[in-house]
N, C-alpha and C positions, 0 to 999 in steps of 0.2 A: 504494500500499500504506500503510495506516495503522499508525503505530507504537503499541506497547503504552503508551509513556510519553504520547504525545498523547491516547490514549483515557483513560488514568488522570487526567490533568489536566482534560480535558473533563468527565469524570463528577464530579471533585472540585468543579468550579465550579457544576455543575447539581444535584448530589445531596448537599448538605451542609446543616446547620441554618441557615446564613446564605443568605437568598434571593439569587440572582444579581444582582438589581437593587441590593440593599443592598451586596453585595460590590463591585460596580462603583463605586458611589458612594464607598465606604470607601477604595478604592485610587486614586480620582481619574480613572476612565476612564468614558467614555460606555458604557452597557450594550450597545449594538449593537457597539461596538468590542471590548469584552471577549469577548463570544460569538464574534466573528469570529476573534479572536486564539487562542482555545482550540478552535475547531472543527477536528477532525482532517481534515476533507475540504477545507478552504479552504487552498490552497497559496499564496494571494496574501498572506496576513497571517502574521505571525510573533509568537510570544509571547517576550517579552524576559525575562532572567533577573531583573531588578528586579521586574517584574510578577509573575512566579512566586513570588518571595520574599514579596511583599505578599499574595498569595492564601493562601500557606501560614500567614503570620502572622495574617491576618484569620480564617481558618477554623480554625486550630489543628491542621490536618492536614498531616503532613509525608510522606505516602506517596510524592509524586514524588521527594523528596530521598532517602528510603530506597530507592526503586527505583534511582535513579542510583548511589548508594553501592554497592548490591549488585551491579549490572552492572560496576562497577570493581573489585569484590573487597574492598570495605570494609563495615563495619557502622556503623549510626548508633546512638549511645548518648546519651540524654538526660542533661544535667547536673542536671536537676530530679529530684525523687523519683517523678514520675509516669512510667508505662510508655509507651514510644514505640508508635506504630502499627507493626504488623508486616506487611511485604509478604512473601509466600511467596518463599523462596529469597534474601531480602536479607542474611541473616547467614551466607552461606557464606564461608569463608575467614577467619573471626573468629579472632583470637589469644586463647585462653582466658586469662581473668583480666587482660587488658590494657585499661585504659580509654582512651578517646580522648585524654584529656589526657596520660596517661603515655606513649602512643604518639607524640604530638606532641612531648613533651619529648625522647624518645629520638631522633626524627628531627632536631630542632633541634641536640641534642648531637652527632650524627654529622655534621652539616653543619659545625658549628664545628670538629671535629676535622679534617675535610677541608681546611678553609681554613688551618689552622696549619701 
């Protein structure tokens, strides 16, 4: 069974403005290795988190991260003024009016209080 995330990443590598060969070169991987790692039907190769981060940085596409955040009940908010890509259902469970940085500060404050 092919996961939705695997398919999303595979499509990101193949269907973005940066050609897959150029993307592979930019992240320092052989083209064939990159295609094998993102192939949802190849169970022998795995895509590492660092490589996924490089793919998102090079393409400017954060859909895989948005998908993962949504599955965990979080939302992804850009700290830049540009709007993030929207994955259907990714923003379920978002706390209205709370930015990612204020949520992080609240979490850190709560952890500090528990330690005291």
